C-alpha atoms as a printed R data frame, in Angstrom:
    type eleno elety resid chain resno       x       y       z
1   ATOM     1    CA   UNK     A     1 183.093 161.232 151.135
2   ATOM     2    CA   UNK     A     2 183.000 162.100 147.433
3   ATOM     3    CA   UNK     A     3 185.905 159.738 146.736
4   ATOM     4    CA   UNK     A     4 183.965 156.759 148.167
5   ATOM     5    CA   UNK     A     5 180.958 157.532 145.946
6   ATOM     6    CA   UNK     A     6 183.186 157.605 142.871
7   ATOM     7    CA   UNK     A     7 184.800 154.294 143.878
8   ATOM     8    CA   UNK     A     8 181.364 152.676 144.387
9   ATOM     9    CA   UNK     A     9 180.140 153.953 141.012
10  ATOM    10    CA   UNK     A    10 183.242 152.682 139.222
11  ATOM    11    CA   UNK     A    11 182.994 149.302 140.991
12  ATOM    12    CA   UNK     A    12 179.322 149.038 139.990
13  ATOM    13    CA   UNK     A    13 180.079 149.864 136.338
14  ATOM    14    CA   UNK     A    14 182.660 147.071 136.171
15  ATOM    15    CA   UNK     A    15 179.982 144.627 137.392
16  ATOM    16    CA   UNK     A    16 177.346 145.659 134.796
17  ATOM    17    CA   UNK     A    17 178.712 143.457 131.950
18  ATOM    18    CA   UNK     A    18 178.682 140.446 134.299
19  ATOM    19    CA   UNK     A    19 175.097 141.213 135.364
20  ATOM    20    CA   UNK     A    20 173.999 141.567 131.728
21  ATOM    21    CA   UNK     A    21 175.781 138.454 130.436
22  ATOM    22    CA   UNK     A    22 173.413 136.007 128.808
23  ATOM    23    CA   UNK     A    23 173.837 132.962 126.637
24  ATOM    24    CA   UNK     A    24 174.068 134.156 123.049
25  ATOM    25    CA   UNK     A    25 173.659 131.817 120.081
26  ATOM    26    CA   UNK     A    26 174.885 133.165 116.718
27  ATOM    27    CA   UNK     A    27 172.472 134.719 114.198
28  ATOM    28    CA   UNK     A    28 172.056 131.418 112.354
29  ATOM    29    CA   UNK     A    29 169.987 130.159 115.328
30  ATOM    30    CA   UNK     A    30 166.609 131.938 115.376
31  ATOM    31    CA   UNK     A    31 162.912 131.172 115.575
32  ATOM    32    CA   UNK     A    32 161.657 129.328 112.450
33  ATOM    33    CA   UNK     A    33 165.039 127.675 111.800
34  ATOM    34    CA   UNK     A    34 165.545 124.242 110.273
35  ATOM    35    CA   UNK     A    35 167.969 121.591 111.525
36  ATOM    36    CA   UNK     A    36 169.121 118.646 109.428
37  ATOM    37    CA   UNK     A    37 167.163 115.478 110.170
38  ATOM    38    CA   UNK     A    38 168.658 112.252 111.549
39  ATOM    39    CA   UNK     A    39 172.069 113.597 112.459
40  ATOM    40    CA   UNK     A    40 174.072 115.094 115.298
41  ATOM    41    CA   UNK     A    41 173.488 118.796 114.606
42  ATOM    42    CA   UNK     A    42 175.913 121.303 116.116
43  ATOM    43    CA   UNK     A    43 174.555 124.140 118.258
44  ATOM    44    CA   UNK     A    44 176.993 126.705 119.620
45  ATOM    45    CA   UNK     A    45 177.280 130.186 121.061
46  ATOM    46    CA   UNK     A    46 178.826 132.449 123.659
47  ATOM    47    CA   UNK     A    47 178.259 133.276 127.315
48  ATOM    48    CA   UNK     A    48 180.449 134.195 130.264
49  ATOM    49    CA   UNK     A    49 183.676 132.202 130.633
50  ATOM    50    CA   UNK     A    50 183.506 128.892 132.498
51  ATOM    51    CA   UNK     A    51 179.694 128.934 132.666
52  ATOM    52    CA   UNK     A    52 177.413 125.898 132.474
53  ATOM    53    CA   UNK     A    53 175.070 125.924 129.472
54  ATOM    54    CA   UNK     A    54 172.023 123.650 129.252
55  ATOM    55    CA   UNK     A    55 170.277 122.901 125.938
56  ATOM    56    CA   UNK     A    56 166.896 121.114 125.936
57  ATOM    57    CA   UNK     A    57 165.328 119.889 122.683
58  ATOM    58    CA   UNK     A    58 161.536 119.430 122.734
59  ATOM    59    CA   UNK     A    59 161.471 116.591 120.167
60  ATOM    60    CA   UNK     A    60 162.979 114.217 122.743
61  ATOM    61    CA   UNK     A    61 163.065 116.386 125.917
62  ATOM    62    CA   UNK     A    62 166.752 115.553 126.203
63  ATOM    63    CA   UNK     A    63 169.055 117.902 128.103
64  ATOM    64    CA   UNK     A    64 172.607 118.530 126.901
65  ATOM    65    CA   UNK     A    65 174.964 120.202 129.381
66  ATOM    66    CA   UNK     A    66 178.243 121.844 128.408
67  ATOM    67    CA   UNK     A    67 180.657 124.263 130.058
68  ATOM    68    CA   UNK     A    68 181.908 127.321 128.188
69  ATOM    69    CA   UNK     A    69 185.635 127.744 127.672
70  ATOM    70    CA   UNK     A    70 187.837 130.587 128.951
71  ATOM    71    CA   UNK     A    71 186.560 132.792 126.101
72  ATOM    72    CA   UNK     A    72 182.916 131.989 126.854
73  ATOM    73    CA   UNK     A    73 182.468 129.818 123.747
74  ATOM    74    CA   UNK     A    74 180.514 126.552 123.849
75  ATOM    75    CA   UNK     A    75 179.390 123.922 121.347
76  ATOM    76    CA   UNK     A    76 177.308 120.760 121.586
77  ATOM    77    CA   UNK     A    77 175.883 118.237 119.114
78  ATOM    78    CA   UNK     A    78 172.191 117.388 119.483
79  ATOM    79    CA   UNK     A    79 170.605 114.266 118.041
80  ATOM    80    CA   UNK     A    80 167.795 115.083 115.589
81  ATOM    81    CA   UNK     A    81 164.817 112.874 114.633
82  ATOM    82    CA   UNK     A    82 163.182 112.297 111.244
83  ATOM    83    CA   UNK     A    83 161.613 115.330 109.565
84  ATOM    84    CA   UNK     A    84 158.895 117.009 111.600
85  ATOM    85    CA   UNK     A    85 157.984 119.805 113.916
86  ATOM    86    CA   UNK     A    86 157.441 122.446 114.971
87  ATOM    87    CA   UNK     A    87 159.685 122.071 118.006
88  ATOM    88    CA   UNK     A    88 161.452 124.294 120.521
89  ATOM    89    CA   UNK     A    89 165.069 124.488 121.647
90  ATOM    90    CA   UNK     A    90 165.787 126.042 125.034
91  ATOM    91    CA   UNK     A    91 169.309 127.306 125.707
92  ATOM    92    CA   UNK     A    92 170.109 128.513 129.203
93  ATOM    93    CA   UNK     A    93 173.056 129.611 131.294
94  ATOM    94    CA   UNK     A    94 170.722 130.757 134.062
95  ATOM    95    CA   UNK     A    95 169.013 133.123 131.630
96  ATOM    96    CA   UNK     A    96 166.917 131.391 129.010
97  ATOM    97    CA   UNK     A    97 166.793 131.798 125.239
98  ATOM    98    CA   UNK     A    98 163.986 129.864 123.559
99  ATOM    99    CA   UNK     A    99 164.018 129.108 119.816
100 ATOM   100    CA   UNK     A   100 160.450 128.505 118.646
101 ATOM   101    CA   UNK     A   101 158.833 126.941 115.587
102 ATOM   102    CA   UNK     A   102 161.954 124.898 114.767
103 ATOM   103    CA   UNK     A   103 161.553 122.321 112.001
104 ATOM   104    CA   UNK     A   104 163.627 119.204 111.416
105 ATOM   105    CA   UNK     A   105 164.159 118.311 107.755
106 ATOM   106    CA   UNK     A   106 166.521 118.763 104.855
107 ATOM   107    CA   UNK     A   107 168.915 121.726 104.974
108 ATOM   108    CA   UNK     A   108 170.491 122.934 101.754
109 ATOM   109    CA   UNK     A   109 173.325 125.454 101.756
110 ATOM   110    CA   UNK     A   110 173.279 127.422  98.515
111 ATOM   111    CA   UNK     A   111 175.994 129.797  97.439
112 ATOM   112    CA   UNK     A   112 177.545 130.905  94.240
113 ATOM   113    CA   UNK     A   113 177.111 133.335  91.405
114 ATOM   114    CA   UNK     A   114 174.735 136.270  91.245
115 ATOM   115    CA   UNK     A   115 171.992 134.150  89.670
116 ATOM   116    CA   UNK     A   116 171.572 132.509  93.088
117 ATOM   117    CA   UNK     A   117 169.800 135.730  94.102
118 ATOM   118    CA   UNK     A   118 167.294 135.538  91.264
119 ATOM   119    CA   UNK     A   119 163.677 135.475  92.380
120 ATOM   120    CA   UNK     A   120 161.202 132.848  91.216
121 ATOM   121    CA   UNK     A   121 159.906 135.418  88.763
122 ATOM   122    CA   UNK     A   122 163.390 135.594  87.267
123 ATOM   123    CA   UNK     A   123 164.302 138.062  84.554
124 ATOM   124    CA   UNK     A   124 162.125 136.590  81.818
125 ATOM   125    CA   UNK     A   125 158.420 136.382  81.150
126 ATOM   126    CA   UNK     A   126 156.628 133.138  80.456
127 ATOM   127    CA   UNK     A   127 156.531 129.666  82.009
128 ATOM   128    CA   UNK     A   128 153.565 130.710  84.186
129 ATOM   129    CA   UNK     A   129 155.742 132.174  86.998
130 ATOM   130    CA   UNK     A   130 152.996 134.576  88.078
131 ATOM   131    CA   UNK     A   131 150.495 131.755  88.610
132 ATOM   132    CA   UNK     A   132 153.047 129.621  90.465
133 ATOM   133    CA   UNK     A   133 153.821 132.516  92.829
134 ATOM   134    CA   UNK     A   134 150.146 133.385  93.402
135 ATOM   135    CA   UNK     A   135 149.258 129.779  94.284
136 ATOM   136    CA   UNK     A   136 152.350 128.955  96.352
137 ATOM   137    CA   UNK     A   137 151.484 127.500  99.746
138 ATOM   138    CA   UNK     A   138 154.594 125.843 101.163
139 ATOM   139    CA   UNK     A   139 154.558 126.654 104.896
140 ATOM   140    CA   UNK     A   140 157.360 124.257 105.761
141 ATOM   141    CA   UNK     A   141 159.944 125.733 103.408
142 ATOM   142    CA   UNK     A   142 162.229 128.129 105.271
143 ATOM   143    CA   UNK     A   143 165.077 130.370 104.166
144 ATOM   144    CA   UNK     A   144 167.892 132.171 105.947
145 ATOM   145    CA   UNK     A   145 169.259 134.887 103.686
146 ATOM   146    CA   UNK     A   146 172.714 135.988 104.817
147 ATOM   147    CA   UNK     A   147 174.030 139.423 103.915
148 ATOM   148    CA   UNK     A   148 177.182 139.578 101.840
149 ATOM   149    CA   UNK     A   149 180.336 140.299 103.781
150 ATOM   150    CA   UNK     A   150 183.717 140.992 102.222
151 ATOM   151    CA   UNK     A   151 186.721 139.718 104.123
152 ATOM   152    CA   UNK     A   152 190.254 138.609 103.364
153 ATOM   153    CA   UNK     A   153 190.065 136.204 106.331
154 ATOM   154    CA   UNK     A   154 187.543 133.495 107.229
155 ATOM   155    CA   UNK     A   155 184.787 134.869 109.461
156 ATOM   156    CA   UNK     A   156 183.635 133.011 112.569
157 ATOM   157    CA   UNK     A   157 180.216 134.649 112.790
158 ATOM   158    CA   UNK     A   158 177.518 136.281 110.709
159 ATOM   159    CA   UNK     A   159 177.243 140.023 111.159
160 ATOM   160    CA   UNK     A   160 173.730 140.361 109.718
161 ATOM   161    CA   UNK     A   161 170.933 138.356 108.184
162 ATOM   162    CA   UNK     A   162 167.822 139.621 106.465
163 ATOM   163    CA   UNK     A   163 165.489 138.996 109.377
164 ATOM   164    CA   UNK     A   164 166.523 135.500 110.489
165 ATOM   165    CA   UNK     A   165 164.759 132.372 109.264
166 ATOM   166    CA   UNK     A   166 161.523 133.101 107.390
């Protein structure tokens, strides 16, 4: 009798990852994100292998349906309108992930030397930086700050961000 209980427990444990599987977009896709306007913007992620993924964009209520590959990866291009928002993107493989407060606009990718990390205040006094910071009210400007990651090979995914899009 004890052997059957052990077999049932082991069989159940092998099913847990399947039961917990859920569509998983990478860390670049979070609430408050910005997508490039007037283009076919790529959205991708992971789920269980050979699973149907449905993406619905609220700016046009269009549904995009894609099937994940044998590794569970999927990718689809969504058509974006002129700048605006906020919108929502719903991604589902049976379990739903909803990205809220999504804006459509201009996306700039900035990278480079250490001065790219300099704050508006900078390292010098003058030029009225303090007043500019105190009176800043730009609710539609968003930033995704990605943590540095050393690697000798190209990386497919981000490991960490500093809180997603803010």
